[in-house]
C-alpha positions as a Markdown table, in Angstrom:
| # | Residue | x | y | z |
|---|---|---|---|---|
| 1 | Met | 217.6 | 191.8 | 33.3 |
| 2 | Ala | 219.6 | 195.0 | 32.9 |
| 3 | Ala | 216.8 | 196.9 | 34.4 |
| 4 | Ala | 216.9 | 194.7 | 37.6 |
| 5 | Ala | 220.7 | 195.0 | 37.9 |
| 6 | Ser | 220.6 | 198.8 | 37.8 |
| 7 | Pro | 218.6 | 199.3 | 41.2 |
| 8 | Leu | 220.8 | 196.7 | 42.9 |
| 9 | Trp | 224.0 | 198.5 | 41.7 |
| 10 | Gly | 222.6 | 201.8 | 43.1 |
| 11 | Leu | 221.8 | 200.1 | 46.4 |
| 12 | His | 225.2 | 198.5 | 46.5 |
| 13 | Tyr | 226.9 | 201.9 | 45.9 |
| 14 | Leu | 224.8 | 203.5 | 48.7 |
| 15 | Tyr | 225.7 | 200.7 | 51.1 |
| 16 | Arg | 229.4 | 201.2 | 50.3 |
| 17 | Val | 229.2 | 205.0 | 51.0 |
| 18 | Leu | 227.4 | 204.4 | 54.3 |
| 19 | Phe | 229.9 | 201.8 | 55.3 |
| 20 | Phe | 232.8 | 204.2 | 54.5 |
| 21 | Phe | 231.2 | 206.9 | 56.8 |
| 22 | Trp | 230.5 | 204.4 | 59.6 |
| 23 | Gln | 234.2 | 203.5 | 59.6 |
| 24 | Phe | 235.2 | 207.1 | 59.5 |
| 25 | Cys | 233.0 | 207.8 | 62.6 |
| 26 | Ile | 234.7 | 204.8 | 64.4 |
| 27 | Leu | 238.0 | 206.3 | 63.7 |
| 28 | Leu | 236.9 | 209.6 | 65.2 |
| 29 | Gly | 236.2 | 208.0 | 68.5 |
| 30 | Asp | 232.5 | 207.4 | 68.6 |
| 31 | Gly | 229.8 | 205.7 | 66.6 |
| 32 | Glu | 227.9 | 208.7 | 65.5 |
| 33 | Leu | 228.5 | 211.1 | 62.7 |
| 34 | Lys | 230.1 | 214.4 | 63.5 |
| 35 | Ser | 229.6 | 217.6 | 61.6 |
| 36 | Ile | 232.2 | 218.3 | 59.0 |
| 37 | Lys | 232.0 | 222.0 | 59.6 |
| 38 | Asp | 233.1 | 221.7 | 63.2 |
| 39 | Pro | 235.4 | 218.7 | 63.7 |
| 40 | Gly | 236.3 | 219.8 | 67.2 |
| 41 | Pro | 239.8 | 220.0 | 68.7 |
| 42 | Leu | 242.5 | 218.7 | 66.4 |
| 43 | Ser | 245.3 | 218.6 | 68.9 |
| 44 | Thr | 245.8 | 218.3 | 72.7 |
| 45 | Phe | 247.9 | 220.5 | 74.9 |
| 46 | Thr | 248.7 | 220.8 | 78.6 |
| 47 | Val | 247.9 | 224.1 | 80.3 |
| 48 | Val | 250.6 | 225.2 | 82.6 |
| 49 | Pro | 249.6 | 227.6 | 85.3 |
| 50 | Arg | 251.7 | 230.7 | 85.3 |
| 51 | Ala | 252.3 | 233.5 | 87.8 |
| 52 | Ala | 250.2 | 236.6 | 87.6 |
| 53 | Asp | 253.1 | 238.9 | 87.1 |
| 54 | Thr | 254.7 | 237.1 | 84.1 |
| 55 | Ser | 254.1 | 238.5 | 80.6 |
| 56 | Thr | 252.9 | 236.4 | 77.7 |
| 57 | Glu | 255.9 | 237.4 | 75.6 |
| 58 | Ile | 258.8 | 234.8 | 75.1 |
| 59 | Pro | 262.1 | 236.2 | 76.4 |
| 60 | Pro | 264.6 | 236.7 | 73.6 |
| 61 | Tyr | 267.2 | 234.3 | 75.2 |
| 62 | Val | 264.9 | 231.3 | 74.8 |
| 63 | Met | 265.6 | 231.1 | 71.1 |
| 64 | Lys | 269.3 | 230.2 | 72.0 |
| 65 | Cys | 268.4 | 227.7 | 74.6 |
| 66 | Pro | 268.0 | 224.1 | 73.5 |
| 67 | Ser | 265.1 | 222.4 | 75.1 |
| 68 | Asn | 265.7 | 219.3 | 77.4 |
| 69 | Gly | 269.5 | 219.3 | 76.9 |
| 70 | Leu | 272.0 | 218.9 | 79.6 |
| 71 | Cys | 272.0 | 221.9 | 82.0 |
| 72 | Thr | 275.8 | 222.1 | 82.1 |
| 73 | Arg | 275.9 | 222.4 | 78.2 |
| 74 | Leu | 273.5 | 225.4 | 78.0 |
| 75 | Pro | 274.8 | 228.6 | 76.6 |
| 76 | Ala | 275.6 | 231.3 | 79.1 |
| 77 | Asp | 272.6 | 233.4 | 78.0 |
| 78 | Cys | 270.3 | 230.7 | 79.3 |
| 79 | Val | 271.6 | 230.6 | 82.9 |
| 80 | Glu | 272.2 | 232.8 | 85.8 |
| 81 | Cys | 275.3 | 232.0 | 87.9 |
| 82 | Ala | 276.5 | 233.2 | 91.3 |
| 83 | Thr | 280.0 | 234.2 | 90.3 |
| 84 | Asn | 282.8 | 235.0 | 92.6 |
| 85 | Phe | 285.2 | 237.6 | 91.2 |
| 86 | Ser | 287.8 | 237.0 | 93.8 |
| 87 | Cys | 288.7 | 233.6 | 92.4 |
| 88 | Val | 292.4 | 232.9 | 91.5 |
| 89 | Tyr | 293.1 | 233.7 | 87.8 |
| 90 | Gly | 293.8 | 230.5 | 85.8 |
| 91 | Lys | 292.6 | 228.1 | 88.5 |
| 92 | Pro | 289.6 | 225.8 | 88.2 |
| 93 | Val | 286.5 | 227.2 | 89.9 |
| 94 | Thr | 282.8 | 226.0 | 90.4 |
| 95 | Phe | 279.8 | 228.3 | 90.3 |
| 96 | Asp | 276.2 | 227.5 | 91.4 |
| 97 | Cys | 273.9 | 228.3 | 88.5 |
| 98 | Thr | 270.1 | 228.4 | 87.9 |
| 99 | Val | 268.3 | 228.2 | 84.5 |
| 100 | Lys | 266.5 | 231.3 | 83.5 |
| 101 | Pro | 262.6 | 231.3 | 83.3 |
| 102 | Ser | 261.1 | 229.5 | 80.4 |
| 103 | Val | 264.2 | 227.3 | 80.0 |
| 104 | Thr | 264.0 | 223.5 | 80.5 |
| 105 | Cys | 267.1 | 221.2 | 81.0 |
| 106 | Val | 268.1 | 217.9 | 82.5 |
| 107 | Asp | 270.9 | 216.4 | 84.5 |
| 108 | Gln | 273.0 | 213.3 | 83.6 |
| 109 | Asp | 270.1 | 210.9 | 84.4 |
| 110 | Phe | 267.7 | 212.9 | 82.2 |
| 111 | Lys | 265.7 | 214.3 | 85.2 |
| 112 | Ser | 264.4 | 217.9 | 85.1 |
| 113 | Gln | 266.8 | 220.2 | 86.8 |
| 114 | Arg | 266.8 | 223.9 | 87.8 |
| 115 | Asn | 270.0 | 224.3 | 89.9 |
| 116 | Phe | 273.3 | 222.9 | 88.9 |
| 117 | Ile | 277.1 | 223.6 | 89.1 |
| 118 | Ile | 279.4 | 224.8 | 86.2 |
| 119 | Asn | 283.1 | 224.0 | 86.3 |
| 120 | Met | 285.3 | 226.6 | 84.5 |
| 121 | Thr | 288.6 | 228.4 | 84.6 |
| 122 | Cys | 288.7 | 231.6 | 86.6 |
| 123 | Arg | 289.2 | 234.4 | 83.9 |
| 124 | Phe | 287.4 | 237.4 | 82.4 |
| 125 | Cys | 285.9 | 237.0 | 78.9 |
| 126 | Trp | 288.6 | 239.5 | 77.4 |
| 127 | Gln | 291.3 | 237.1 | 78.8 |
| 128 | Leu | 290.1 | 234.0 | 76.8 |
| 129 | Pro | 292.1 | 232.5 | 74.0 |
| 130 | Glu | 291.2 | 233.9 | 70.5 |
| 131 | Thr | 289.5 | 230.6 | 69.6 |
| 132 | Asp | 286.8 | 231.2 | 72.2 |
| 133 | Tyr | 285.4 | 234.4 | 70.7 |
| 134 | Glu | 284.6 | 235.9 | 67.4 |
| 135 | Cys | 285.5 | 239.6 | 66.4 |
| 136 | Ser | 284.3 | 242.0 | 63.8 |
| 137 | Asn | 286.5 | 242.5 | 60.7 |
| 138 | Ser | 287.8 | 245.9 | 59.5 |
| 139 | Thr | 287.1 | 247.2 | 56.1 |
| 140 | Ser | 289.5 | 250.2 | 56.4 |
| 141 | Cys | 292.8 | 248.3 | 56.8 |
| 142 | Met | 295.5 | 248.8 | 54.2 |
| 143 | Thr | 296.8 | 245.5 | 52.9 |
| 144 | Val | 300.4 | 246.4 | 53.5 |
| 145 | Ser | 301.6 | 249.1 | 55.8 |
| 146 | Cys | 304.6 | 249.6 | 58.1 |
| 147 | Pro | 304.3 | 249.7 | 61.0 |
| 148 | Arg | 301.5 | 247.1 | 61.0 |
| 149 | Gln | 298.2 | 248.8 | 61.7 |
| 150 | Arg | 295.6 | 247.9 | 64.3 |
| 151 | Tyr | 291.8 | 248.4 | 64.2 |
| 152 | Pro | 289.2 | 248.5 | 66.9 |
| 153 | Ala | 287.0 | 245.4 | 66.8 |
| 154 | Asn | 284.0 | 244.3 | 68.9 |
| 155 | Cys | 284.4 | 240.7 | 70.1 |
| 156 | Thr | 281.7 | 238.3 | 71.4 |
| 157 | Val | 282.4 | 235.1 | 73.3 |
| 158 | Arg | 281.0 | 231.9 | 71.8 |
| 159 | Asp | 277.7 | 230.7 | 73.3 |
| 160 | His | 279.1 | 227.5 | 75.0 |
| 161 | Ile | 282.0 | 229.3 | 76.7 |
| 162 | His | 281.6 | 230.5 | 80.3 |
| 163 | Cys | 283.7 | 233.4 | 81.7 |
| 164 | Leu | 283.5 | 236.3 | 84.1 |
| 165 | Gly | 282.4 | 239.9 | 83.1 |
| 166 | Asn | 281.0 | 241.2 | 79.8 |
| 167 | Arg | 280.5 | 238.7 | 77.0 |
| 168 | Thr | 281.0 | 241.5 | 74.4 |
| 169 | Phe | 284.2 | 243.6 | 74.7 |
| 170 | Pro | 286.4 | 245.8 | 72.5 |
| 171 | Lys | 289.8 | 244.7 | 71.3 |
| 172 | Met | 292.5 | 246.2 | 69.2 |
| 173 | Leu | 293.4 | 243.6 | 66.5 |
| 174 | Tyr | 296.1 | 243.6 | 63.8 |
| 175 | Cys | 295.2 | 244.2 | 60.2 |
| 176 | Asn | 295.5 | 241.2 | 58.0 |
| 177 | Trp | 298.5 | 241.9 | 55.8 |
| 178 | Thr | 298.1 | 238.9 | 53.5 |
| 179 | Gly | 294.5 | 239.7 | 52.3 |
| 180 | Gly | 293.4 | 236.2 | 53.3 |
| 181 | Tyr | 296.4 | 234.2 | 51.9 |
| 182 | Lys | 299.0 | 232.4 | 53.9 |
| 183 | Trp | 302.7 | 233.5 | 53.6 |
| 184 | Ser | 303.7 | 229.9 | 52.6 |
| 185 | Thr | 301.3 | 230.1 | 49.7 |
| 186 | Ala | 302.7 | 233.4 | 48.6 |
| 187 | Leu | 306.2 | 232.2 | 48.8 |
| 188 | Ile | 305.4 | 229.0 | 46.7 |
| 189 | Ile | 303.7 | 231.2 | 44.0 |
| 190 | Ile | 306.7 | 233.6 | 43.9 |
| 191 | Gly | 309.1 | 230.7 | 43.7 |
| 192 | Leu | 307.4 | 229.3 | 40.6 |
């Protein structure tokens, strides 16, 4: 009886293997076996036609531009605006802007948009409050000196801030006397 069960077991095993491959083929999309060496395309993509004069390189500004975000929230590197340098300083002003090539953004209704308006205050980048830009630190400042020393710094406007003129500018900044500590903390420590 053991000899009769052995061929049936082998046939049952072969049936299970064939059934597995048949189900696998159905999952692939058709009822016939495909070659394992060439499974065909694994992903789909849409081919977008491009102009003949564009290069295949991705512009460096694209890395800073969030995809499919609001156009009005894009960093200044992602847009080109028709600025009017004769606006009145400190007054609200609107500028017509267009997104740069390879940048995608949407309006308030999540519809694709290329042209939009930015509202801002009329001022040059070097006139912004200190909270709107970051500057390089000096390594040559003395901790305490009289009169208080200044050092030349290079300042760059934060990405989300819009302003007129160059976004990177030089500025003379005071050296930090406290070495990173607040005067109130120093007074408390001295008072102990």
